[in-house]
C-alpha positions in Angstrom: 1.3 -19.8 -26.1 0.5 -23.2 -28.2 -1.6 -25.4 -27.5 -2.1 -28.8 -28.4 -5.9 -31.0 -28.5 -5.8 -35.3 -29.3 -8.7 -36.6 -31.7 -8.1 -40.4 -32.2 -9.3 -43.2 -33.0 -6.9 -45.8 -30.6 -8.4 -45.6 -26.6 -5.3 -46.8 -26.1 -3.3 -46.7 -22.4 0.0 -45.0 -23.5 -1.7 -42.2 -26.2 -3.4 -41.5 -22.6 -0.5 -41.5 -20.5 2.0 -39.5 -23.7 -1.0 -36.8 -23.5 -1.2 -36.5 -19.5 3.0 -35.6 -19.9 3.0 -33.7 -22.0 -0.3 -31.5 -20.6 -1.8 -32.0 -24.1 -5.5 -30.2 -23.3 -7.9 -32.7 -24.4 -8.3 -36.3 -25.3 -10.9 -36.3 -27.7 -12.3 -40.0 -29.3 -13.4 -40.6 -32.3 -16.4 -41.6 -33.3 -17.7 -37.8 -32.3 -20.7 -35.4 -32.8 -20.0 -32.6 -34.0 -22.5 -31.5 -31.1 -19.7 -33.5 -28.7 -17.0 -31.5 -30.4 -18.5 -28.0 -30.4 -18.9 -28.8 -26.9 -15.5 -29.8 -26.2 -14.0 -26.9 -28.1 -16.1 -25.1 -25.4 -14.4 -26.6 -22.6 -11.1 -26.0 -24.1 -11.1 -22.9 -24.8 -11.8 -22.5 -20.9 -9.1 -24.3 -19.8 -6.7 -21.6 -22.0 -8.2 -19.0 -20.9 -7.0 -20.3 -17.4 -3.5 -21.1 -18.2 -3.8 -17.8 -20.1 -5.1 -16.0 -16.8 -2.2 -18.2 -14.2 1.0 -16.8 -16.7 -0.3 -13.6 -16.2 2.3 -11.7 -13.3 0.1 -10.7 -10.5 -0.6 -6.6 -10.6 2.6 -5.1 -8.0 0.3 -3.6 -5.1 0.8 0.4 -4.3 3.6 1.0 -2.1 1.7 2.6 0.7 5.0 4.9 1.8 5.1 5.4 -1.4 1.8 6.6 -2.5 2.1 8.9 1.0 5.2 10.7 -0.3 4.1 11.9 -3.9 0.6 13.1 -1.5 4.2 14.8 0.7 6.6 15.8 -1.1 5.8 16.5 -4.5 4.7 20.1 -5.1 2.9 19.9 -8.3 1.1 17.3 -7.9 -2.3 17.7 -10.3 -5.0 14.4 -9.1 -7.7 14.6 -12.0 -10.7 13.6 -10.5 -10.8 10.0 -11.1 -8.2 9.6 -8.6 -8.7 11.4 -6.0 -5.8 11.9 -3.0 -7.8 10.0 -0.7 -8.3 7.7 -3.9 -4.7 7.1 -4.7 -4.3 6.2 -0.4 -6.9 3.7 -0.6 -5.4 1.7 -3.4 -2.4 1.2 -1.5 -4.8 -0.3 1.8 -5.6 2.5 3.9 -8.9 3.0 5.1 -10.2 7.3 4.6 -13.5 8.2 5.2 -15.4 11.4 5.0 -15.1 14.0 6.7 -11.6 12.9 8.3 -8.8 15.2 9.0 -5.0 15.2 8.2 -2.4 16.8 10.0 1.7 15.9 8.9 4.5 16.1 11.4 8.1 16.0 10.1 10.5 14.4 13.2 13.9 14.2 13.4 17.6 15.6 11.9 20.3 13.4 10.1 18.1 9.6 10.0 19.3 7.4 7.3 17.5 4.1 8.6 14.0 3.2 7.4 12.7 1.6 10.6 12.8 4.6 11.9 9.7 5.1 10.1 8.5 2.1 11.6 9.3 2.9 14.9 7.5 6.6 15.0 3.9 4.2 12.9 4.2 1.9 15.7 2.7 4.7 17.9 1.1 7.4 15.7 -0.6 3.6 14.8 -1.8 3.5 19.1 -4.3 6.5 18.4 -4.7 7.5 14.8 -4.4 6.0 11.4 -0.8 6.6 9.8 1.4 6.2 7.2 5.9 7.4 8.0 8.5 7.3 5.3 12.4 8.7 5.5 13.7 11.1 3.4 16.5 13.6 3.1 17.0 12.5 6.9 13.7 13.2 8.1 10.9 10.8 9.4 7.7 12.4 7.6 4.4 10.9 8.9 0.6 11.6 7.0 -2.2 11.4 10.2 -5.5 10.9 9.8 -8.7 10.6 12.0 -12.4 11.6 11.5 -12.7 12.4 15.1 -9.6 15.9 15.3 -7.6 14.8 17.2 -9.0 14.8 20.5 -5.3 13.2 21.8 -3.5 14.9 20.1 -1.1 16.2 22.9 -0.6 12.6 24.3 0.2 10.8 21.0 2.8 14.2 20.7 4.5 13.5 24.4 4.9 10.0 23.6 6.2 10.3 20.8 8.2 12.2 21.8 9.6 9.7 24.0 9.6 6.9 22.0 12.4 8.8 19.2 14.1 9.9 21.6 14.8 6.5 23.7 14.7 4.6 20.7 15.7 6.8 16.9 18.0 9.4 18.8 18.0 11.7 21.3 18.1 14.6 19.2 15.0 14.2 17.4 12.3 16.8 17.6 9.1 16.8 15.7 6.8 19.6 13.4 2.9 19.2 13.4 1.4 20.9 11.2 -1.8 22.4 11.8 -5.1 20.6 11.5 -6.5 19.9 7.4 -9.8 18.7 5.9 -8.6 18.5 1.8 -5.4 16.8 0.7 -4.0 18.9 -1.9 -2.7 20.6 1.6 -0.7 18.4 2.4 2.7 19.9 0.6 2.0 23.3 1.9 1.7 21.3 5.7 5.3 19.9 5.0 6.8 23.2 4.2 4.4 24.0 8.3 5.6 21.3 9.5 9.2 21.6 8.7 9.0 25.2 9.9 7.2 24.5 13.4 9.4 24.5 16.5 10.2 21.5 18.1 6.8 20.0 20.3 6.7 20.1 23.4 10.1 22.2 24.7 9.0 20.8 27.8 8.9 17.1 25.6 12.4 17.3 25.6 13.4 16.0 29.9 9.5 14.4 30.3 8.1 10.8 29.9 4.8 10.5 28.5 1.3 11.4 30.6 -0.8 8.3 31.6 
């Protein structure tokens, strides 16, 4: 990127206006001392750095759903110590307290609409921190809670009711066991996918209050 500075002996308005129109970075008038030139060059350097920074594209935000999908679906994920799974979630705006408990939900069948994940998260986030995404006809959810999921039954009952009403009447939910190591996410997905729908009675019930 080329930047232009004028050093002129003419203190003329037309020259100054032309410099402004052409986005000249500095307009210096003679006579000028060595100390003044040094000071002006430092200011020019600051201006150039500022303009260069403005031209740099902002860093792309880490997609929360993409980060969670990599945890849940990548069987061979290997996270170096300097970027643990918890750090990956924190980089995309999730808070991971220590200690923290996790569980995985696998919901639905033949679901293709991405907004279905938002419906699930709307319920989950009343109780816990969560992130859901749609893949392969199912909704996958990672759920976090530092207190060990004390309201789990109530949440699952409301989630089952909401899914059947707003997504599909035949939606079922598989629930993994509670775990504390995020490196267990893929195993938890398998466990949730192989679990029986929760709960059998919820298919004909309404949320408890």
